[in-house]
C-alpha positions as CSV (number, residue, x, y, z in Angstrom):
1,M,114.9,83.6,146.2
2,A,116.8,82.9,142.9
3,A,120.1,82.0,144.6
4,A,118.4,79.2,146.6
5,F,117.0,77.6,143.0
6,T,120.1,78.4,141.8
7,A,121.8,76.3,145.0
8,K,118.8,73.8,144.7
9,V,119.9,73.1,140.8
10,H,123.5,73.1,141.1
11,I,123.2,70.2,144.0
12,K,121.3,68.6,141.7
13,E,123.3,68.4,139.0
14,T,126.6,67.6,141.5
15,A,124.5,64.4,142.8
16,M,123.9,64.1,139.3
17,R,127.6,63.8,138.3
18,I,128.3,61.8,141.3
19,R,126.0,59.0,141.1
20,T,127.4,58.8,137.0
21,L,130.9,58.9,138.2
22,S,129.9,55.8,141.2
23,L,127.9,53.9,138.3
24,A,131.7,54.1,136.4
25,A,133.2,52.6,139.4
26,V,131.0,49.8,139.6
27,A,130.7,48.9,135.9
28,V,134.7,49.2,135.9
29,L,135.0,46.9,139.1
30,A,131.9,44.8,137.5
31,L,133.9,44.3,134.1
32,G,137.7,44.1,135.9
33,A,136.2,40.9,137.9
34,A,135.2,39.0,134.5
35,A,138.5,40.0,132.9
36,C,140.1,37.2,132.7
37,S,144.0,38.2,132.1
38,E,145.8,39.3,134.9
39,S,146.7,42.9,132.9
40,T,143.2,43.6,131.8
41,Q,142.2,43.4,136.3
42,E,144.9,46.2,136.7
43,S,143.7,48.2,134.1
44,A,140.2,47.8,135.3
45,E,141.4,48.4,139.5
46,A,143.2,51.5,137.8
47,D,140.1,52.6,136.0
48,A,138.6,51.9,139.2
49,E,141.1,54.2,141.3
50,A,140.5,57.1,139.1
51,A,136.8,56.8,138.7
52,A,137.0,56.9,142.7
53,A,139.0,60.0,142.7
54,N,136.5,61.8,140.0
55,T,134.0,61.0,142.4
56,G,135.5,62.5,145.7
57,E,136.5,65.6,143.7
58,A,133.2,65.7,142.5
59,A,132.4,65.5,146.2
60,E,134.6,67.8,147.0
61,D,133.5,70.5,144.8
62,A,129.8,70.1,145.6
63,G,130.6,71.3,149.0
64,S,132.7,74.1,148.1
65,A,129.9,75.2,145.8
66,L,127.4,75.1,148.3
67,A,129.3,76.8,150.8
68,E,129.8,79.6,148.3
69,E,126.1,79.6,147.6
70,A,125.4,79.9,151.3
71,A,127.8,82.9,151.3
72,Q,126.4,84.8,148.7
73,V,122.6,83.8,149.9
74,G,124.3,85.7,153.5
75,S,125.4,88.4,151.4
76,A,122.0,89.1,149.7
77,I,120.3,89.0,153.3
78,E,122.9,91.2,155.0
79,A,122.7,93.3,152.1
80,G,118.7,93.8,151.7
81,A,118.6,94.2,156.0
82,K,121.0,97.5,155.7
83,E,119.4,98.8,152.8
84,A,115.7,98.4,154.7
85,A,117.5,99.6,158.0
86,Q,118.4,102.7,155.9
87,E,115.4,103.1,154.5
88,V,113.7,103.4,157.5
89,D,116.0,105.6,158.9
90,E,115.3,107.8,156.2
91,A,111.8,107.2,156.6
92,T,111.7,108.4,160.3
93,D,113.5,111.6,159.4
94,R,111.8,112.5,157.1
95,L,109.0,111.9,159.2
96,A,110.6,113.9,162.4
97,R,110.9,117.1,160.0
98,E,107.8,116.8,159.0
99,A,106.1,116.9,162.5
100,R,108.6,120.0,162.9
101,E,107.1,121.7,159.8
102,Q,103.6,121.2,161.2
103,E,104.5,122.6,164.4
104,A,105.9,125.7,163.0
105,E,103.3,126.4,161.2
106,T,100.6,125.7,163.7
107,Q,102.7,127.8,166.4
108,T,102.4,130.4,163.2
109,D,98.5,130.2,162.8
110,A,97.8,130.2,166.4
111,R,100.3,134.0,167.1
112,G,98.2,134.9,163.8
113,N,94.7,134.2,164.7
């Protein structure tokens, strides 16, 4: 349950970063369009391209993080299922042993009476 919560928080944080980077790219483009000189426009374009690259990297990181979280949740579920199966196996072994002991005790009592 905690892993799912962590994954949701991580996704929200990553979405916030992507949104921030996207807004920065839009702002740079707007400033570039309003700029008067060609060198300022080129600089703004370079900044926009860098922001777009950062946004792409952030999206890729978010995808990788989400895949990692999903793998961790899957591993936790698998471990829990194995543990539960082991506990059931141990419980059935214990019940079978107790049944054999009870049967032996009953036979001993029947012979003694």
